[in-house]
ROZA-478336 format. One line per field, with one value per residue (C-alpha): residue number from 1; residue in three letters; x, y, z. Coordinates in Angstrom, 1 decimal, padded with zeros to 4 digits, always signed. Example, Ala and Ser with C-alpha at 12.3 -4.5 7.8 and 13.67 -1.06 7.14 Angstrom:
resi = c(1	2)
resn = c(ALA	SER)
east = c(+012.3	+013.7)
north = c(-004.5	-001.1)
up = c(+007.8	+007.1)
//
This chain:
resi = c(1	2	3	4	5	6	7	8	9	10	11	12	13	14	15	16	17	18	19	20	21	22	23	24	25	26	27	28	29	30	31	32	33	34	35	36	37	38	39	40	41	42	43	44	45	46	47	48	49	50	51	52	53	54	55	56	57	58	59	60	61	62	63	64	65	66	67	68	69	70	71	72	73	74	75	76	77	78	79	80	81	82	83	84	85	86	87	88	89	90	91	92	93	94	95	96	97	98	99	100	101	102	103	104	105	106	107	108	109	110	111	112	113	114	115	116	117	118	119	120	121	122	123	124	125	126	127	128	129	130	131	132	133	134	135	136	137	138	139	140	141	142	143	144	145	146	147	148	149	150	151	152	153	154	155	156	157	158	159	160	161	162	163	164	165	166	167	168	169	170	171	172	173	174	175	176	177	178	179	180	181	182	183	184	185	186	187	188	189	190	191	192	193	194	195	196	197	198	199	200	201	202	203	204	205	206	207	208	209	210	211	212	213	214	215	216	217	218	219	220	221	222	223	224	225	226	227	228	229	230	231	232	233	234	235	236	237	238	239	240	241	242	243	244	245	246	247	248	249	250	251	252	253	254	255	256	257	258	259	260	261	262	263	264	265	266	267	268	269	270	271	272	273	274	275	276	277	278	279	280	281	282	283	284	285	286	287	288	289	290	291	292	293	294	295	296	297	298	299	300	301	302	303	304	305	306	307	308	309	310	311	312	313	314	315	316	317	318	319	320	321	322	323	324	325	326	327	328	329	330	331	332	333	334	335	336	337	338	339	340	341	342	343	344	345	346	347	348	349	350	351	352	353	354	355	356	357	358	359	360	361	362	363	364	365	366	367	368	369	370	371	372	373	374	375	376	377	378	379	380	381	382	383	384	385	386	387	388	389	390	391	392	393	394	395	396	397	398	399	400	401	402	403	404	405	406	407	408	409	410	411	412	413	414	415	416	417	418	419	420	421	422	423	424	425	426	427	428	429	430	431	432	433	434	435	436	437	438	439	440	441	442	443	444	445	446	447	448	449	450	451	452	453	454	455	456	457	458	459	460	461	462	463	464	465	466	467	468	469	470	471	472	473	474	475	476	477	478	479	480	481	482	483	484	485	486	487	488	489	490	491)
resn = c(MET	THR	ASP	GLY	ALA	ARG	ALA	ALA	ASP	ASP	GLY	PRO	PRO	GLU	LEU	ALA	ARG	LEU	THR	GLY	VAL	ARG	SER	GLY	LYS	LYS	SER	TYR	TYR	PRO	ALA	TYR	LEU	ARG	SER	THR	GLN	ARG	THR	GLN	ARG	ALA	VAL	ARG	ALA	MET	ASP	THR	ILE	SER	ARG	ALA	VAL	VAL	ARG	THR	VAL	GLU	GLY	PRO	ARG	SER	LEU	LEU	GLU	GLU	VAL	ALA	ARG	ALA	ALA	ALA	ASP	HIS	MET	ASN	ALA	SER	TRP	ALA	VAL	LEU	ALA	LEU	ALA	ASP	LYS	HIS	LEU	PRO	LYS	ALA	ARG	GLN	ARG	PHE	VAL	VAL	VAL	GLY	PRO	ASP	ARG	HIS	ALA	ALA	ALA	THR	PRO	GLU	GLU	VAL	PRO	GLU	ILE	VAL	ARG	LEU	GLU	LEU	SER	ALA	ILE	ARG	SER	GLY	PHE	SER	ALA	PRO	SER	ALA	ARG	THR	ASP	VAL	TRP	VAL	ARG	VAL	PRO	MET	TYR	LEU	GLU	GLY	ARG	ARG	ILE	GLY	GLY	LEU	ALA	ALA	GLN	HIS	GLY	VAL	ASP	GLY	GLU	PRO	GLU	PRO	GLU	ASP	LEU	ALA	VAL	LEU	ARG	ILE	LEU	ALA	ASN	GLN	ALA	ALA	VAL	SER	LEU	HIS	THR	SER	GLU	GLN	TYR	HIS	ALA	GLY	LEU	ALA	LEU	HIS	ARG	GLN	ALA	GLU	ARG	LEU	ALA	GLU	GLU	THR	ARG	ALA	GLN	ALA	ARG	ASP	LEU	ALA	VAL	ARG	THR	SER	GLN	LEU	GLU	ARG	ALA	GLU	ARG	ARG	LEU	VAL	VAL	ALA	GLU	GLN	ARG	GLU	LEU	VAL	GLU	THR	GLU	ARG	ARG	ARG	ILE	ALA	ARG	GLU	LEU	HIS	ASP	SER	VAL	THR	GLN	TYR	VAL	LEU	SER	ALA	GLY	MET	ALA	VAL	GLU	VAL	ALA	ARG	GLY	GLU	ALA	GLU	SER	MET	ALA	ALA	ASP	GLU	VAL	VAL	GLU	GLN	LEU	VAL	VAL	ALA	LYS	GLU	LEU	THR	GLN	ASP	ALA	VAL	GLU	GLN	LEU	ARG	SER	ALA	ILE	PHE	SER	LEU	THR	ARG	PRO	ARG	GLN	GLU	ALA	VAL	VAL	SER	LEU	HIS	ASP	LEU	LEU	VAL	GLU	VAL	ALA	GLY	HIS	HIS	GLY	SER	ARG	LEU	GLN	VAL	SER	VAL	ASP	VAL	THR	GLY	ARG	SER	LEU	ASP	LEU	GLY	HIS	ASP	VAL	HIS	HIS	GLU	ILE	ALA	ARG	ILE	VAL	ALA	GLU	ALA	LEU	PHE	ASN	ALA	VAL	SER	HIS	ALA	HIS	ALA	ALA	THR	ALA	ARG	VAL	ARG	VAL	ARG	TRP	ARG	PRO	ASP	GLU	VAL	VAL	VAL	SER	VAL	ALA	ASP	ASP	GLY	ASP	GLY	GLU	PRO	ALA	GLY	LEU	ARG	ARG	MET	LEU	ARG	GLU	GLU	ARG	ARG	THR	VAL	GLY	ASP	GLY	ARG	HIS	GLN	GLY	LEU	SER	ASN	MET	ASP	THR	ARG	ALA	ARG	GLY	LEU	GLY	GLY	ARG	LEU	SER	PHE	ARG	ARG	ALA	ARG	SER	GLY	GLY	VAL	GLN	LEU	VAL	VAL	ARG	VAL	PRO	LEU	PRO	VAL	THR	ARG	THR	GLY	PRO	GLU	THR	LEU	PRO	ALA	SER	VAL	ALA	PRO	GLY	ALA	VAL	ALA	PRO	GLY	ALA	ALA	ALA	PRO	ASP	ALA	VAL	THR	PRO	VAL	ARG	SER	ALA	PRO	VAL	ALA	ASP	ALA	ARG	ALA	ARG	GLY	GLY	SER	ARG)
east = c(+061.8	+065.0	+064.5	+065.5	+063.1	+060.3	+061.0	+060.9	+057.7	+056.4	+057.6	+054.7	+051.9	+054.2	+054.4	+050.4	+049.8	+051.8	+050.9	+047.7	+048.7	+050.2	+053.0	+052.6	+049.8	+050.6	+047.0	+047.2	+049.5	+047.3	+044.5	+046.1	+047.7	+043.7	+042.7	+045.5	+044.1	+040.6	+041.6	+043.7	+041.2	+038.4	+040.9	+041.0	+037.1	+036.8	+039.3	+037.4	+034.1	+035.7	+036.8	+033.3	+031.5	+033.3	+032.2	+028.6	+028.0	+028.6	+025.6	+024.7	+026.0	+029.7	+029.1	+027.4	+029.7	+032.7	+030.8	+029.9	+033.4	+034.8	+032.4	+033.6	+037.4	+036.7	+035.1	+037.0	+033.5	+033.1	+029.8	+028.6	+024.9	+023.9	+020.3	+017.4	+014.0	+011.4	+009.1	+012.0	+014.1	+011.7	+013.5	+017.3	+019.2	+020.9	+019.0	+021.3	+024.6	+026.2	+029.6	+031.5	+034.8	+036.4	+035.0	+033.1	+029.3	+027.3	+025.1	+021.8	+020.4	+020.4	+024.0	+024.4	+024.1	+020.3	+021.8	+022.9	+019.6	+017.6	+019.6	+019.1	+015.1	+014.9	+017.1	+014.8	+011.4	+012.5	+013.4	+009.6	+011.1	+013.1	+016.9	+019.7	+020.0	+023.3	+026.3	+028.3	+026.2	+026.3	+023.9	+023.7	+020.2	+020.8	+018.9	+018.3	+016.2	+015.3	+013.7	+015.3	+015.5	+017.8	+020.7	+023.8	+024.8	+028.0	+029.2	+032.1	+035.1	+036.8	+037.5	+035.3	+032.2	+032.5	+033.8	+031.4	+033.7	+033.2	+029.8	+030.1	+032.3	+029.7	+026.9	+029.1	+029.5	+026.0	+024.7	+027.1	+025.7	+022.0	+023.2	+025.0	+022.2	+019.9	+021.7	+022.3	+018.5	+018.4	+021.2	+019.3	+016.1	+017.5	+018.9	+015.1	+013.9	+016.4	+015.7	+012.2	+012.2	+014.2	+012.0	+009.1	+011.2	+011.5	+007.8	+007.6	+009.6	+008.0	+004.5	+005.8	+006.9	+003.6	+002.2	+003.9	+002.7	-000.9	-000.4	+001.0	-001.9	-004.5	-002.7	-002.4	-006.1	-007.5	-005.5	-007.7	-010.8	-010.2	-009.3	-012.4	-014.9	-013.1	-013.5	-017.1	-017.6	-015.9	-018.1	-021.3	-020.0	-019.1	-022.7	-024.2	-022.0	-023.3	-026.6	-026.4	-024.8	-027.3	-030.5	-029.0	-025.9	-026.9	-030.4	-028.9	-026.7	-029.3	-032.1	-029.2	-028.3	-031.9	-032.2	-029.3	-030.7	-034.2	-031.6	-030.0	-033.2	-034.3	-031.1	-030.9	-034.1	-033.2	-030.2	-027.8	-024.7	-022.3	-024.9	-025.3	-021.8	-021.5	-024.7	-022.9	-019.8	-021.9	-024.4	-021.1	-019.7	-023.0	-022.9	-019.2	-020.2	-023.4	-020.9	-018.5	-021.1	-022.2	-018.9	-018.1	-021.5	-020.4	-017.2	-018.6	-021.0	-018.5	-017.8	-013.6	-013.2	-014.0	-011.3	-008.5	-005.4	-002.6	-001.4	-001.2	-004.4	-005.6	-004.4	-006.1	-009.1	-008.3	-007.6	-010.3	-012.7	-011.3	-011.5	-014.5	-012.8	-009.1	-006.7	-005.1	-001.9	-000.6	+003.0	+005.1	+008.5	+010.7	+010.0	+006.3	+005.8	+002.5	+002.8	-000.6	-004.0	-004.1	-000.9	-002.0	-005.1	-003.3	-001.4	-004.5	-006.2	-003.4	-003.1	-006.8	-007.1	-004.1	-006.2	-009.3	-007.4	-005.6	-009.1	-011.2	-008.6	-005.6	-008.1	-005.8	-006.5	-003.8	-002.1	+000.8	+000.7	+004.2	+005.1	+009.0	+010.0	+013.6	+015.4	+014.9	+011.5	+008.7	+008.1	+004.8	+004.1	+001.3	+002.0	-000.6	-000.6	-002.8	-002.2	-001.2	+001.8	+004.0	+005.3	+001.9	+000.9	+004.0	+002.7	-000.7	+000.4	+002.4	-000.9	-002.8	-000.6	-000.9	-004.9	-007.0	-010.4	-013.9	-012.9	-013.0	-009.8	-007.8	-006.8	-003.1	-003.2	-005.1	-002.7	+000.7	-000.8	-001.6	+002.1	+003.8	+001.5	+003.2	+006.7	+007.2	+007.1	+005.3	+006.7	+006.0	+007.5	+007.3	+006.1	+007.5	+003.7	+004.0	+001.9	+002.5	+004.3	+003.3	+005.9	+005.0	+008.1	+007.6	+010.7	+010.9	+009.9	+006.9	+006.4	+003.3	+004.4	+000.7	-002.8	-005.0	-007.4	-008.0	-010.0	-013.6	-013.3	-010.6	-012.4	-009.7	-009.8	-012.1	-012.1	-012.6	-014.9	-012.5	-010.7	-013.0	-011.3	-013.0	-012.6	-014.6	-014.9	-014.1	-017.1	-016.4	-015.5	-017.9	-014.9	-015.9	-013.2	-012.0	-011.0	-009.3	-007.0	-006.3	-004.8	-002.5	-004.8	-005.5	-008.9)
north = c(-121.1	-121.5	-123.4	-120.2	-118.3	-121.0	-120.6	-117.0	-117.0	-119.9	-118.2	-115.8	-118.6	-120.2	-117.4	-116.3	-120.2	-120.3	-116.7	-116.0	-112.8	-111.7	-110.0	-108.0	-105.6	-103.6	-103.9	-107.5	-107.5	-104.7	-107.0	-109.8	-107.8	-107.0	-110.7	-111.9	-109.3	-109.7	-113.7	-112.5	-110.6	-113.5	-116.0	-113.9	-113.3	-117.1	-117.3	-114.6	-116.2	-119.5	-118.3	-116.7	-119.7	-121.6	-118.8	-119.6	-120.9	-117.4	-116.1	-114.9	-111.2	-112.4	-113.9	-111.0	-108.5	-110.8	-111.5	-108.0	-106.6	-109.5	-108.2	-104.8	-105.5	-107.3	-104.6	-101.7	-100.7	-097.6	-099.2	-102.6	-104.0	-107.2	-108.0	-110.5	-109.7	-109.2	-112.0	-114.7	-116.9	-115.2	-116.2	-115.0	-112.6	-110.6	-109.4	-107.0	-105.2	-102.3	-101.9	-098.2	-097.0	-098.2	-101.8	-101.4	-102.2	-099.9	-100.0	-098.9	-097.5	-093.8	-094.0	-094.4	-092.1	-091.7	-093.4	-096.5	-096.4	-096.5	-099.7	-101.0	-100.6	-102.2	-105.3	-105.6	-105.4	-107.9	-104.7	-103.5	-100.3	-097.6	-098.2	-096.1	-096.5	-095.2	-097.1	-097.4	-100.0	-103.9	-106.1	-109.6	-111.6	-114.1	-117.5	-120.2	-123.3	-121.7	-118.6	-115.1	-114.6	-111.2	-109.6	-108.2	-104.7	-102.8	-099.3	-100.2	-098.1	-100.7	-099.1	-099.6	-102.3	-105.1	-108.3	-111.3	-112.8	-110.3	-111.0	-114.6	-113.8	-111.6	-114.2	-117.0	-114.7	-113.8	-117.6	-118.7	-116.1	-117.6	-121.3	-120.1	-117.8	-120.6	-123.0	-120.3	-120.1	-124.1	-123.9	-121.3	-123.1	-126.2	-124.2	-122.8	-126.3	-128.0	-124.9	-125.6	-129.1	-128.8	-126.4	-128.8	-131.6	-129.2	-128.7	-132.5	-133.3	-130.4	-132.1	-135.5	-134.3	-132.4	-135.8	-137.3	-134.9	-135.1	-139.1	-139.2	-136.5	-138.8	-141.9	-140.4	-139.3	-142.3	-144.1	-141.2	-142.3	-145.7	-145.0	-142.5	-145.3	-148.3	-145.8	-145.5	-149.1	-149.4	-146.4	-148.4	-151.5	-149.7	-148.2	-151.4	-153.4	-150.7	-151.1	-154.9	-154.1	-151.7	-153.9	-157.4	-157.8	-155.0	-155.9	-159.3	-158.3	-155.8	-159.0	-161.2	-158.4	-158.2	-162.1	-162.2	-159.4	-161.4	-164.4	-162.6	-161.5	-165.1	-166.4	-163.9	-164.8	-168.7	-167.5	-169.0	-166.4	-168.0	-167.9	-164.7	-163.8	-165.4	-163.2	-160.0	-160.8	-161.8	-158.4	-156.0	-158.0	-157.5	-153.7	-153.6	-155.2	-152.8	-150.0	-151.2	-151.8	-148.6	-147.1	-149.2	-148.0	-144.4	-145.4	-146.7	-144.2	-141.3	-139.8	-140.1	-136.4	-136.5	-138.5	-137.4	-137.3	-136.7	-140.2	-138.3	-137.1	-139.9	-142.2	-139.2	-140.1	-143.7	-143.2	-141.1	-144.0	-146.0	-143.0	-144.5	-147.4	-146.5	-143.9	-143.2	-141.0	-140.6	-139.1	-138.3	-137.8	-137.0	-135.1	-136.3	-137.4	-138.0	-141.4	-141.5	-141.8	-145.5	-146.5	-144.0	-145.8	-149.1	-147.9	-146.7	-150.1	-152.1	-149.2	-149.5	-153.4	-153.0	-150.8	-153.1	-156.0	-154.0	-153.0	-156.2	-159.0	-157.6	-155.9	-152.5	-149.0	-147.0	-147.4	-145.1	-144.9	-143.7	-142.7	-142.3	-140.9	-142.0	-141.3	-144.9	-145.9	-145.3	-147.2	-147.4	-149.1	-149.6	-150.2	-151.5	-151.9	-155.3	-158.6	-159.8	-162.4	-161.3	-165.0	-166.2	-163.6	-164.7	-168.4	-167.4	-165.2	-168.5	-170.7	-168.3	-167.9	-171.5	-172.0	-171.3	-170.8	-169.3	-165.5	-165.7	-165.4	-164.0	-160.2	-161.0	-162.3	-159.3	-157.2	-158.9	-158.9	-155.2	-154.7	-157.1	-155.5	-152.4	-154.1	-153.8	-156.4	-156.9	-157.5	-158.2	-157.6	-156.6	-152.9	-151.1	-150.5	-154.0	-155.1	-155.8	-153.6	-154.2	-152.4	-152.0	-151.3	-149.9	-149.3	-145.8	-145.3	-147.5	-150.6	-152.0	-155.8	-157.1	-156.3	-153.6	-155.1	-158.4	-161.3	-161.3	-164.3	-162.5	-159.7	-156.6	-154.5	-152.3	-149.0	-145.4	-142.9	-141.3	-144.1	-145.8	-147.4	-149.3	-152.7	-155.3	-153.7	-155.9	-157.3	-157.7	-161.2	-163.0	-165.1	-165.0	-163.1	-166.2	-167.9	-164.7	-164.6	-168.2	-167.5	-164.3	-161.6	-161.8	-163.0)
up = c(+024.5	+027.0	+030.3	+032.3	+030.1	+031.1	+034.9	+035.1	+033.3	+036.1	+039.2	+039.6	+039.8	+042.7	+044.7	+044.4	+045.3	+048.4	+049.9	+048.5	+047.3	+043.4	+044.4	+040.7	+042.2	+045.0	+046.4	+047.5	+050.3	+052.4	+052.2	+052.8	+055.9	+056.9	+056.5	+058.7	+061.3	+061.2	+061.5	+064.9	+066.0	+065.3	+067.3	+070.5	+070.5	+070.7	+073.3	+075.2	+074.9	+075.7	+079.4	+079.7	+079.0	+081.9	+084.2	+083.4	+086.9	+088.1	+086.7	+083.4	+083.7	+083.2	+080.7	+078.6	+079.7	+078.2	+075.2	+074.6	+075.5	+072.9	+070.0	+070.8	+070.6	+067.3	+065.3	+067.2	+068.4	+070.5	+071.9	+072.2	+073.4	+073.7	+075.0	+075.1	+073.7	+076.5	+076.1	+075.6	+078.5	+081.4	+083.9	+082.7	+084.7	+083.5	+080.3	+078.9	+079.1	+077.5	+077.1	+076.3	+075.3	+078.4	+078.3	+081.4	+081.5	+082.1	+085.0	+084.2	+080.3	+081.4	+081.6	+077.8	+075.0	+073.7	+070.2	+072.4	+074.4	+071.0	+069.9	+073.0	+073.0	+069.7	+070.4	+073.8	+071.9	+069.1	+066.8	+066.7	+068.3	+066.3	+066.3	+065.4	+061.8	+061.0	+058.9	+061.8	+063.5	+062.9	+064.0	+064.2	+065.5	+068.5	+068.0	+070.4	+069.0	+065.5	+067.6	+067.4	+071.2	+070.8	+069.3	+069.5	+067.8	+067.7	+066.9	+064.6	+064.0	+061.3	+057.6	+055.2	+055.6	+058.0	+056.2	+056.2	+058.3	+060.8	+060.9	+061.1	+064.5	+065.7	+065.0	+066.9	+070.0	+069.8	+069.6	+071.8	+074.7	+073.9	+074.5	+077.8	+078.7	+077.9	+080.1	+083.0	+082.9	+083.7	+086.0	+088.6	+087.8	+089.4	+092.2	+092.7	+092.5	+094.6	+097.3	+097.2	+097.3	+100.4	+102.0	+101.1	+103.0	+105.7	+105.8	+105.4	+108.6	+110.8	+109.4	+110.4	+113.8	+114.4	+113.4	+116.1	+118.6	+117.6	+117.6	+121.0	+122.4	+120.7	+122.5	+125.9	+125.2	+124.1	+127.3	+129.8	+127.9	+128.6	+131.9	+132.3	+131.4	+133.7	+136.6	+135.5	+135.3	+138.9	+140.1	+139.1	+141.0	+144.0	+144.1	+143.3	+146.2	+148.5	+147.9	+148.1	+151.4	+152.9	+151.7	+152.3	+154.7	+157.1	+157.7	+158.4	+160.6	+162.7	+162.7	+163.9	+166.7	+167.7	+168.2	+170.1	+172.1	+172.8	+173.2	+176.3	+178.0	+178.1	+179.1	+182.0	+183.0	+183.3	+185.1	+182.3	+183.5	+180.9	+178.1	+179.0	+179.1	+175.2	+173.9	+175.2	+173.1	+170.3	+170.8	+170.6	+167.7	+165.9	+166.9	+165.3	+162.1	+162.0	+162.3	+159.8	+157.6	+157.8	+157.2	+154.0	+152.9	+153.0	+151.7	+148.5	+147.7	+148.4	+145.1	+144.2	+143.9	+148.0	+148.9	+150.7	+148.7	+150.9	+153.0	+156.2	+155.7	+154.8	+157.8	+160.3	+159.1	+159.1	+162.8	+163.6	+162.5	+165.4	+168.2	+169.7	+170.9	+170.7	+170.9	+167.8	+167.3	+164.0	+163.1	+160.0	+159.8	+156.7	+153.1	+152.3	+148.5	+146.2	+145.6	+143.8	+144.8	+144.5	+146.3	+149.5	+149.7	+149.7	+152.3	+154.3	+153.7	+155.5	+158.3	+158.8	+159.0	+161.5	+163.6	+163.4	+164.6	+167.2	+168.7	+168.2	+168.4	+170.7	+172.9	+172.5	+174.1	+172.4	+169.2	+167.3	+163.5	+162.2	+158.9	+158.2	+154.8	+153.6	+150.4	+149.0	+150.9	+153.1	+156.2	+158.1	+161.2	+163.7	+167.0	+169.8	+173.4	+173.2	+173.9	+170.4	+170.0	+166.8	+166.7	+166.6	+163.5	+161.5	+162.0	+161.0	+158.0	+157.0	+157.1	+155.5	+152.2	+152.1	+152.9	+150.1	+152.0	+151.5	+152.3	+156.0	+158.4	+155.9	+157.3	+157.2	+154.1	+152.8	+154.2	+152.8	+149.5	+149.4	+150.8	+148.2	+145.5	+146.1	+145.7	+149.4	+152.7	+155.7	+159.0	+162.9	+166.0	+169.5	+170.2	+173.0	+174.5	+175.1	+172.3	+168.5	+165.9	+162.3	+160.0	+156.1	+154.0	+150.3	+148.3	+146.4	+143.9	+144.0	+141.4	+141.1	+141.1	+141.9	+140.5	+142.0	+143.4	+145.6	+144.1	+145.1	+147.7	+149.8	+152.2	+152.1	+155.7	+156.8	+154.8	+156.7	+155.0	+153.4	+152.5	+149.5	+146.9	+144.0	+145.7	+147.9	+151.6	+154.5	+156.8	+160.5	+161.6	+163.5	+165.3	+169.3	+171.4	+173.0	+169.4	+168.6	+171.7	+171.7	+168.1	+169.3	+168.8	+165.4	+163.4)
//
């Protein structure tokens, strides 16, 4: 055999190896074309599903529609059905999709032919229900983690029986849809958990705010309970002091008054005029002391809720207490403010002390109490027509501040201490009526800078019936009038 003949005989095998088709038979080339077309359809189907996979976050519906369209296009199908079995992936939505000849998804199963509804029902029931058993339906299962969770069916339009490669493409589409549906289910489950966590966090914050409010309410209630307990203790102590004053001090003063009266009678019988005069003064002082003690006892035993709240009313009541011996007027100018029960009573004690000094030591006949409300302070003044001297009072106040004694002769210091306790100051000047004008200036708002009660060794001023407060009450000074005059009209 020649070389040319050998080359001619070797030609066809080489062509077959290169093209995969033996040119000696006419049926090989059409088969090659069909294979190429199937490959191209498979590539297009993979491209379609790849585009659908990246849209998983948009929801499973778009993914199912893309898979069903890809399957219908690959199999040249008039209808394609992709569905999950009812008992698998219960949280997945959408659970099925049906694509028709126009490649649009049907909204409800009622919109599709009965043969398609039968196929859909069979897949959703796990193929326990009858399906459309015809030769034009090609079916592949949908697997996830080894479990059959649904299926993909297409009413194909290809010539002859579908090739194994076509079924492989459908299985790839179905399984990829299963994985993507599972991912979508997990994604939406995570979103639901995230929303639940946010709701729980907001509820926790709301509970924390409510707990903070309740804690604040409990703290305020606790403080009120402490204050109530302290007030109860104060009321008990006030009643005890009232009993002591009534049972001991008052009786001693009354006894002293009767002894003075007996001594006055004996002095008159002996014609000791100078002694009689001194005894008359002593009797008047004992009478004043008894009156003040009775007032103090009434104030201590009076319930707190009966106390006058308004500063003006409180000062009017204090002035009325001295009405039998001193003509007192009370004037208020400006817009009155409620400074609180304790502040009102502190000011009333100062005024009561000043009025007591005016009538007992300065021998005043009239006094004027003025309250001037200003934007930044309240000014309270007491002016009398007695024989007191402002300079002497200022000197005595300086001495009393430096002296720590037995509680006597501390009236000016008591008033000054109360004024300072309110953040204010006390001063003395000459009154237009000829006597002394005491002025107390208290800045607004009031800031308590001192203790609320005076030490036991310091006796505060006499208090009117409505001016009761939880601290000690001033007994009447027993200093002779002549000594008071020598000191400038003060005790």
